[in-house]
N, C-alpha and C positions, 0 to 999 in steps of 0.2 A: 504494500500500500504506500506508494510514493507518488509525488506530484509528477504528472506526465508532461512532456513537451506539448506545446499547443499544436496538436494534430487536428485536421479537419474532422468534424462529426457529420456523418451522413445518416439518413433515415434507412431503416431496415428495408422498406419497399424499394428504395433505390438500389440497395445491394442486390436484391433478388432480380431486379430488372437488368442490372449491369452484368450479372452472372449469365444471363441468357445469351450474351454475345459469344459464349463458348471460349475456346482456347485463344481465339484471336483477340479477345478483350484483354487478356493477360492479367486477369484478376484472380487473386488467391484470398480466401477467407480463412483466418486462423481463429480457433476457439479454445477455451480452457480445457475441455475434456472430450473424449470420444463420443459420449452420449449426445452432447449438444451438437457435435458435427453430424451425427446421423439424423438428428431432428431437423437441423437446418437443411440438409440435403433432401429430406423428405418434403419439407415445405417448398423447396425449389422445384422438385419434381411435380408436386401438386399444382404449382403455378403454371408450369409448362403444359400440363394436361388441360387446365382451364383455358389456356390460350389456344387450344386445339391441336397442339403438336402430338404426333405419335412417336417420333424419335427426336432425340436431342443429345448434345454433348453433356457429359457429366460435369457438374460444377466442381471446381477445385476447392473443396472445403475440408479442412483437416485440423487436428489438435496442434497446438503450438509445438509440442515436443516432436511430433511427427514431421512437421515442417522443417525443424532444425535438422533432424536426422536425414531427411531427403536432401537438404542442401549439402550435408557432409558426404552423402553417397555420390552426388553429382561431382563434388570436388575430387573424389577418389578416381573418377574417370577423366579428370582434366590433366593438363600437362604438369600440374604441381602435385600429382598423386604421390610421387615418391617422397615428398616432404611431409606428407600428412600421416598422423598416427591412425591406427585402427581402433575402432570403437569396441570397448568391452561390453559384453552382455551383463545384465544385472547379476546373474549367478556367478559370472567370472569376477565381478567386482566383490561380491560377498566372499567368495573363496579367497581372494587376495587379501582382503581385510582380515579374515580369520587367521590366515597364515602369519601375517605381520603381528597381530596381537598375540597369537600363541607363542611366537618367538621372542617376545619382548619381556623385559623384567617385570613390568606391571601386569602382564598377562598371566604370570605364574600363580598369582593369588586369585584369579577369576574362576568362578565355578561354571559360568555359561558363556563360553567364547562366542558362539553364534549370535546370541542376543546382544552382547557387547558390540560385535561387528556391525549389527544392524543400526545401533545407535550411532556408531562412529560414521557409518555411511551417510546417515541422515545429517549429522553435524557437518560432514564434508560438503554435502549438497546445499545445506543452508548457508554455509560460509561462502560458497561461490555465488549462489543465487542472490544473496544480499550483500555481496562484496565485503566480507568481513576478514578475508585472509590477511590483508596487509595490516589491519588493526589488531589481529591476534598477537602479533609479535610484540606490541607495546602494551597490551592490556595486562592487568594483574591476573594471574592464573592460579587456580587452585590445583589440587593434586590430580583431579580428573582431567582438567584442561591441559595440564602439562603432559599427561600420558597421551592424550589425543594429539597434541602437537608433535610429539615424538613419532606416533604412528603415521600421522599425515605426512611428515617429512620423508619417512621411509616409503610410504605408498607413492608419493610423487616421484621420488628418486627411482623406484623400481619401474613404474609405468613409463617414465621418460626413457629409461635405458632400453626397455623393450619396445619403444615407440608405440605406446598404447594411450588411449584416453578413455574418458567415461562420460556418462550423461551429464554430470555436474559441470564439467569443463567444456562440453561440446558447444554450447552457445558462444563462449568466448572464442573458440577456434573458428566457428563459422563466421562470427562478426569480423574477424581478422581476414577472412577469405573473400568477403564481398567485393573488394576492389579488383580481384583477379578475374581474368577472362575465363570462360569455359564453365562457369558456375551459373546455373539457371536461376534467374531472379525474376519475380513477377513485375509487371509494370505497376501494379497497384496491390498493396497488401492491406486488407481490411481486418481489423481486430474486433471480433464480435463477442460481447457478453463477458468481458473481463471485469472482475471485482478487485483482483490483485494483480499488479504488474510489478515485478521485482526490478531492482536496479540492473541486474544482468540482462533481463529482457529489454529494458529501456535502452541499454547500450547497444544491443543487437539491432533494435529498430532504428536507432540513430545511425548506425553504420550502414544499414540497408538504405535509408533515405539519402545518405551521402553518396551511395553508389547509383543513385538515379531512380529509385523506386518511390512511388507515392505511398504515403502511409495515411490511413484513416481509421477512426474508431466509430463503433456504433453499438447501441444498446437496444434491447427490445423496447417498443413504445410503451410508455406508462399508461396504465388503465385506471380509471376512476371507479374502482370497484367498491362494493359494500363489504365491510368487515365486521365480524362479531367474535366475542370471546366466549368460550364454552368451558365450564368446570366439569370435570369427570371424577368419578369416585376414585379410581385408581388407574394404573396403566392398562390393565386388562379391559376395564370398561371403556377407556379411551380408544383402544384399538378396535373394540367391537363397534363403537359408535362411528368411528371413522369408516369402517368397512360398510356399515349399513348406509351411511351418508353417501359413500361412493356408488353403491349399487342403486340407490334412489336417483342420483343424478344421472347415472348411466341409462337407467330405464326411462328417464324423462325424454331421451332422444336428442336429436339435433346434432349428433356427431361431436358431442362435447369432449374437450380435452381436460382430463381430470388429473390433478396432481396431489400426492400425499407426501409431505416432507417430514422426515423423522431425524432429529439431531443425533439420537443414539441408535441409529439403524442397526449397527452390528449387534448390539445388545438385544434388541427386540426382533431381529429378523425372523427367527423361527416362529415366534408367537404371531407376528404379523402375517406371515405366509399362511399359517394354519387357519387363522381367523378369517382372512380375506377369502381363502379358498372355500371354507365352509359357508361363508355368507354369499359369495357369488354363485356357487354351485354346490348346494348341500350334499349332493351325492358324489362329490369329488373323490372320496376315499374308496369308492367301489372299484373292483378290479378293472372294469372296462372304461372307467372315467379318466384314466391316465392319458389316453390318446386325445382327449378333447381339450381344446385350448381355453385357458382361463383368461378373463379380460383384463388382467393386470400383470405388471412386470416389476420386479424388484431390482433396482440398479446395482445393489451390492451383491457381488458374487460370493460364493462360498469357497473355502479352501479345497483345492483339488483332492486332497486326502480324504475329504468327507464324502466323495463320490464312491459308491459301492464298488464300481469296477476298478478304480485305482486302489482302493483299500485292499481288494483281493490281490492285485498285482504285488503290492508291498508285503502282504502276508506270505505270498509264495517266496519272495526274496528273503524274508525274515526266517522262514522255515528252512531255507537252504543254508542258513548260517549256522551258528553254534547251537542255539537253543531258542525256544519260543514258549510263551505262556500258553498253557493248554486252552484257555478260553479263546485265544486268537487262532490256534490251530483248529479248534472246533468250528469256528466260523469258516475257515478255509475248506475243511472237509465238506461242509454243507453249501459251499458257494456254487452258484450257477455259472460262474465264469471260468470253470475248469472243464476239461474234456469229460464227457459223461455226466455233467452236472444235472442234466434233465433226465436222461434215461435211467440213471442210478439215484435219482433224488430221494425216493422213499427208502431205498436200502441204505443210503448214506446217512439218513436221519436215524435209522435203527442202529447203524454202526456207531454213530456218535454217542447214542445212549449207552452202548456197551463200553465204549472207550472211557466214558466218564467213571465207570466203576473201577477201572484198573490204572488209569493214567495218573501221573503226578501233576502237580500244579505247573511244572515246567517240564517240557519234553524236547527231545531232539528228533531230527528226521529219522534216524535209525531206530530209535525207540518207538516212534509212531508206526513205522513200517512193521516192526515186530508185533505190535498190538493189532494192526490191521490184518497181518497174516493169520493171527489167531481168531479174530472176530469178524473179519471183513470178507468172507468167502463170496458174498453176494455183490462185491464191488470190484470186479476185476480191472475195470478201466482205471479207477483210482489207484489201485495197487500197482498196476503196470507203470502209470505215469510217475508216481512218486518214486518207484524203484529206479526208473531212468534218471530222475532228478538226483537221486542219491549217488549214482555213478558219475553223473556229469559234474556235480559239485566237487568231488574228489579230484577230478582231472583239470577243471577250469576255474574254479572260484576262489582258490586259496593262493596266497602269495601276493606281493605288491605288484600292481600293474598300472599302466596308464589309464586314465579315465575313459578314453575311447575304446580300449580293449575291454574294460569292465562293462561299458555300455553295450558292446556287442555280446558279451557273455550274459548280461542281464536279459537282453532280448531273446537269446537262445534258451535261457532258463525258462522264461515265460512260454515260449513256443513248445518246450518239452511237456509242460503240463496242460497244453491245449488252451492256453489263454487266448482270447477272451470267452471261451466256451463254445458250445455247439449250436446254440440257438441264435437266430438273427438278432442283431442289436437294433433298438429303436433309435430315433433321431438323437435324443439326448445322450444315449450311451455311445453312439457313433462319434459325436462331437467330443465326448469325454475321452474316448480312445485316441482320437486325433491329438487332443491337447496333451495326453500322457506321452505320446510319441515325441511331441515337441519338447517336453521336459527331459526325456531320455537323450534326445539330440543335444539339448543344452548341456546336459551332464557330460556328454562326449566331448563337447567343445572346451571343457575345463583343462584340456592338455596344454592350453596356452599359458595357464597360471599355476597348475599343479603338476608335479612330476609323476609321482606314483602314490598309490594308496592301497590299503587292504580292503577286502570285501566288506567287512563290517562297517568300516568308515564310509565306504562307497554307498552302502544302503542307507546309512544315517544321513549322509549329505543329500542323496536323492530324495529321501523322505522330506527333508527340510525344504528342498527346492519345490516339491509338490505342494507342501503346506503353504509356501509363500506365493504360490500361483493361485490367484482368485479366478474362479471359473463360473461361467453362467451360460447355459446353452442358448443359442440364438433362436429367437421366436419371431413370428410375424408382428407387425405393428399392432399394439393394443391401446385402448383408450385411457387406461388408468396407469399412471406411472408413480411408483413408490420410490422416493429418492432420499439420498443423504443431503446434508447441507450443501456441500460443494457441487454435487451433481446437479442441483437445482439452479445453479448460476446461469443466467441468460435464458432460462426456459419461460415459456408463456403458457397459460392455462385459461380455460373458461371458469373452472372451479378449482380452488386450492384449499387443502386442509393441512395445517402445520401442527403437529402434536408434540407433546413433551415439553412445553414452554413454561415450566415451573421456575420458581425463584432459585431452586437448587441446581437446575440443569441449563438455564439460559440466562446470561451468557455462559458458554462452556468454560470450565476451569482452565486456566493457562497450563500448558505442558511444555515448559522450556526444555531444550535439549541439555542434558547434564554435562556435555563435553564442551559447550561454548559458554563463555562468561555471561552471566545474567545481564550485566550492564550493557554489553554489546547487543544482546537480543532486544533489550528494552529500548535502546537508542535507535536501533534499526526498525523498530515497530513491526517485528516479525509477528504475524498472527499467532496467537496462543503462546507467544514468547514471554508475555507479561500480562498482568491483569488489565492494564490500560488498553493494550492492543486487542485483547480478547473482547473487551467491552466495545471498542470502536468497531471491530469487525462484526460483532453481533448486531450492533445498531444499524450498520449499513445493510446487512442481510435482511433484517426485519423490515426496513423501509422498502427494500426491493420486493419482498413478499406482498406487502400491502399495495403494490403497484403493478403486479404481474398477472392479475386475474380479475374477473368480474365479480366473483363471490369468494370471499376469503374467510375461513374459519380457523381461529387460533385457539388451541385447547391446551389444558394442563391437568395433570392428576392432582387431586386434593390430598391424597395420602398414598403411601407405599409401605407395607409392613407396619411398623410402629412410628413412622415419620409422617408428619403433616406438612403440606406445601401450600404456598400461595402463588398467584400468577407472577410471572417474571416482570420486573420493572419495565422491560422493553415493550410489554403489551398492556400495561396497566391503563393506558389511555384508550384502548379499544373497548367499546361498551360490551358488558357481559349480558348475554341474552339467552333465554331457553331455546333449545334446538328441537324442533318437532321432527321426529323420524318415524318412518313406517316400521312395522314389525314383520320380520321375515321368519318363517318357520324353519327350524332346523330339520335335518333329514330324519332325526328321531321323531320329531313332532309330526312330520308328514306321514311316517309309517304308522304311528299310533293313531292318528286321526282316521286312517284308512283301515284300521284293524277290524277284523271279524273274529271275535274271541270264541275259541272252542275249549271247553274244559274236559279234562279226562284225568283219571287217577293214574299216577305214575309211580305208585309205591309198591306195585306187585309185579315181580318179574316171573317168567316162566319157571315152574318148579324143576328141580333136578330129577333125574331118574332114581328109582329106588336104590338105596344104598350106593349113591353115586360117590365117586372119588373127587375130592376137592383139593386143589393145589394150595399151598400156603401153610399146611400143618396146623398146629394149634393156634396160629395167628388168626385163622378164620374165626374161631370162637371168640378170641379176644376182641377182634375188630367188630364182630356182629354185636357183642355185648355193649361195646362203646357206641356204635351207631350202625343199624342194619344197612343203610346205604353205603357206608364206608366199606363194609365187608363185600357187598355186591360189586362195587366199583373196582376194588383192588383184586378180589379173588375170582370173580367171574368175568369181568370185562377187561381185566389186566391193566387197569389204569395205574400209573405210577409217576411220581415226579422224577425229573432228571437229577441225577446226583452231580455234585460239584467236587472235582478232585481236591484233595486236602493235603496239607503238608504233614509229614510224619504219620503217626497212627491215630485213628479216631477211637472213640470210646468202645465201639463195637469190636474193632480189631484188637484192642488191648484186652477186652474181655475174652475174645476167642483164644488168644495166646494163653491166658490164665487157665481157661477150660482145658486146653490141650495139655498143658504141663501137669495139672493135677490129675487129669485122666490117665496120663502115662505113668505118673508116680503111683497111683493106686492100682493100676493094672499090674504093677510089679509087687507092691507091698501087700495088697489084698486085705490084710487084717490089722487091727489095732496092735496086736501082739508083735507083728512084724515091724510095725513102726517103732515100738518100744525097743525092739531088739537091735535094729540097725544102728551102727555107729555113725558118728558125725561125718567121717570121711566118705563112707559109702553113700550116705544120704546126700552129701554134697555132690558126689559124682553122679548119682541118679538124677538129681534135679538139674544139674548142668546139662546132662544128655537130653533130658526132657525139654529143657529150654532150647537147646540147640536144634532139636527136631521140630519144635513148634515154630521157631524162627525160620527154619529152612522151608517149611510148608508155605508160610505166608510170603516168603521171599520169592517163591515161584510166581506169585500173583503180582507182587510189586517189588521188583529187584532193586530199584534205586532207593526205595524207602529204608529198607532194613539192610544196610550195607556198612562196611567199615566200622568206625567207632560207635555209630548209633546202634548197630546190631549188638555190639558187645555191651553197651550200656543197658540195652533192653534185656539181654540175657541175665545180667546181674540183677536187674529189677525183678525179673520173674523168679529167679532162684530165691532172692530175699523174701519176696511175697509168699512163695510156696512154703518156705521154712517156717515163716511166722504162722501161716495157717495150720500147718501140721502140728506145731507146738500147741496151738489152741485145741486141736482135735484130741490131744492127749488128755484133756480134761474129761473126756467121755469115758464111759465104760467100754467093755469089750464089744466089738462089732466086726463084721466082715463086709467088704464092698463086693456085692454080688453082680453089679452091672455099672459100666461107665460108658458114656456116649452110646447108649443102647437104643437101637432103632426099633420102634414098635409101630404096628398098624392098629389104629383105634377105630372102632365103629360105635357111633353114638347118635341117637336121634335120626337114624336113616342116612347118616353121613359117614363116609370113610375118610380117615385122615392118617397121614404118615407123620410120626413124631419121633423125637429123639430125647431120651431121658439122660440128663447129665450124670445122674448117679442114683443108685438104690443101695441102701445099707440094710443088713440083717443083723439084729442084735442077738446076744447069746440066748435069749429066751424065744427066738424065732420071730420077733416083731420086726416089721420092715418100715423104713423111712425113705420117702422120695425126696431127693435133694436137688436144688437148682442153684448153681453158682451165680452170684451177682456182685458187681463191683460196688454197687450202692443198692442195698436191698430195700424194697418197699415195705411198709408195715404189713404185718400178718393179716390185718383186717381187709387189705385189698383183695384177698381171696374169697371174701364173703359177700353175700347179697345176691339179689336176683340177676343183676348184671355186674358180675365181679370185674374189677379192673385188671386182676391178674388171675385168669382162670386156668393157666396151663398146669400148675401142680394139682389142683383138684381134678382136672381132666385126666391126668396120668393116674391118679388114685382110683377114680371110679371106673376107668376103662382098661387100665393095665395092671394096677396093683390094688385090687379092691380090699385086700386084707391089711393094707398099710396102716400103721398106728400114728403116723405123723407126716406132714408135708412141711418142708423147710426151705427157706431161702438162706443160702450160706453166703454171708457178706464177706468177701475176701478183699479187705481194704486195709492198707497199712495203718497200724495203730488203732484200728476199730474192727477187729474180727468178732463176728457174732452170728448167731442163728436168729432169723425172724421166722417163727414157726407156729403152726397150730398142731397140737399133739393131744392124743387121747389120755396119756399118762404124764406125770410130772417128772419122771426119772429118765426120760429118753434122750434129752439134749440139754447141755449146760445153759442155764439161764432161761429155760422155757418151762412155763407152768403147764399143768394139765388144763385142758379146755374148760373143765368145770370150775377152775380157779382163775381163769384168765380174764382179761379186760373185756373179752367178747362173749362172756358166758350168757348174757341176757338175750342174745340174738337167737340162740337155740338151747334147748334144755340139756342136751347130751351130745357126745361125740357122734353117736349113731345118727342122731337127728341132723347133725352137720353134714354127714356123708349122704344121707338121704336127700337133703336139700340140694347138695351139689349134683347128685344124680338127676334129680328132677329139673333143676334150673339149666344145667348144661345140655340135657337132652332137649329141652324146650328151645334153647338158643340154637342148637344144631339143626333141629327140625325147622326152625324159622328160616335159617339160611337155605336149607335144602328145599323148602317150600316156596322160595322166591320172595321172601319178605325183604323189601328194599326201601322201607320208609325212611325219610330223612328225620332221624330222631336221636340227636346227640344226647348221651346220658347226662352230661353236665355242661351246658352251654355257658360261657364260651370256652371253658377249659378243654373240653373234649375236642373242639375244633381247632385249637391253636396250632397244632403241628400236623393237621390232617392234609394229606395230598389231594383229597377229593373236593376241597372247598369250591374251586371254580366249577366243578362238575355238578355238584348238588345244588348250586345257586343258593347257598345258605344266606347270602346277603339279601337276596330278593325275598326269601321265604320268611325272614324275621324282620320285625320293624326296625330294629337297630342293627347296624353293621357290627361285625366283630370288633370289639375294642381290644386293640393290640396291647394296650397297657393294663388290661384287667388281670387280676391275679389268677 
């Protein structure tokens, strides 16, 4: 924002008319950004159509930066080409800055070199655009500024030595080239829609004028529109009202040009896109709606890495490296952008579910191939492609290489896995693929500034380049434009809505560059370089908004979270008025209004055949007791949640190890007398061998989890825990372990179940006890009631050991060994009273009545499952539903008035 030389001002209509003269007129129009260039070209084309032309020469309208680059390219084909440096691409600039910072003393203490390099590049560009380089030498510098000055000197020295230049210095280079012959110069250069003209741009225009080119400026014609201020509840309400307003103005007809300006567009982009889509076309989210054009366009693109196709490519490259998070590998396995992605889609989904049971949180390509070979017989294409990738990576992807060689290897890597898949790409995906190829080509061009790099560094740099590339698929012209603050410069609308103009957001907070002295930025009046410059810039933009449309709405949110806002001082003079808007039904409302309800009972499933076998073992009874629908969903329909790989051993795996160690120990000892007789050394050896065997069994499932020192630590834990438990068992009288890990087939209530008893003991008097190991035993009362929480031990008793005198949970927990049991007599287990003396004696009169109640209740539960009872009836809501996998299936939220309270006890 500097005072311009007195160039002529001409009307926009005159500009359009003079452009009609074509190339002979020698007129070039430069604008601040690409969007305005496209808009102005479209207006010119429309004017030619109105004049009755069917063909015409394209108008020479382009962004200022593109005009400068074109002039430099012309100079490279002139007689002076040998004297001119080559232009660095943005990625090359970034790489060069990163290398310089990484090799400096100041860079040794930095954690994020790429981010620092971006800020240094920005400082370099600002210093040249606002002509601060000469003043930097005499300005007082802090530590950051001194570091930047050192980097900048090294950067300038290296680029001059290699005869290179960059976008920051290109205008100076072009300005010096204007007097030379052979460089194409327009007869007249018209600058349209500029709010900011830097000293560097002014100097270039001055040089161009001295070379014989006429310079003129023009702005959109001011409109005397009506403006109103609107207060909204919050940003969500503000976005919704803006979308409703835009649809209403669009449906009013007349070919209106509608603009929506959002100062914080990057922050709200997702919410704006979602809300405008749902408002403009309520069915936009349906599968066939993706092909239909929405009537709005968002100016701000998204990072290329957010595009699914590019994300899949980067996942392939990451998998080909050292290791990858399983969650990312899982997305790749299910990606449609690999060979066989469509034909093997369902089988790959099943494979992913199996991999989750055995994989570690971090996997390698070789480990993934091992798991696929075990569980992925139905995915031959995937297995073949990943196997080829494994061979290729060993031969081509390791060792330091030139970026161009790595780019070729990366392309071959993607081709090996069949990227971008077997189905045809739609328009947006095709454009995404084209942009990805441009990024890879840009990576290959890093040979100019980077000698060699390893594969991991190459993938990281390629990912950063893709993240820095903003991408938006090209679409036909649409009537509604959603713009950021700078993109709206020079634009004209029939209706304009500017949102987010609260006192906290407008003017925008200054963001001075940390590598340039604050005093220099303030003196140069760099926009957002100081509070005063931000205020001045905001005032100019606000005045432009009030003059660029016939209808202007300026809105602000009154609150966000726990903060309250007022309107910005910039818009306080605009009268606040209520805004009347129509109501548009959401897709949900449309469906509900058209509903024809049919009611039918859904709590009865087809019964099983007589004495049918049910998978799931005793869990069938436990789940049906908790909720009949849960048992039906899990054990008849096979519903299950996807597991998530975990680090180390989970509680179930630790419990399994303890089970196996104690089972093997008692298989050898068999009796209490043998336990008393064995000496410490032999017992230690026995337990060590049992721990070794238990760890070896689970290691076959998860080899990387139980390996090395972790395996040794786990073995010592198991031995220590088993010894402590065996010492506790010495408190008991004489007994013999007659069964461990004993498989039994149970029939009850017309249902056949396969079960496994952890252990059955027989005392000296012939009494038997059914025991189940637990790391944390539930209370004995959990085995009682019409719908017991823990029915497995009572089920073993009534169906497999009807003469048993006790059922017991053996809590094998360091420092807290105990039995939680229900027993007929008081002398069967240490610390366990006879049922007639226990806390639960009021529930049943005698042990025999307990057993009879179990027999009746468990038979009824089994018969209910076999008979198809599938009613949604949690025993204790919400506790029963808290960790249930079938919640989305049974629609418990819709069935009950209040949704499940996740914080309930």
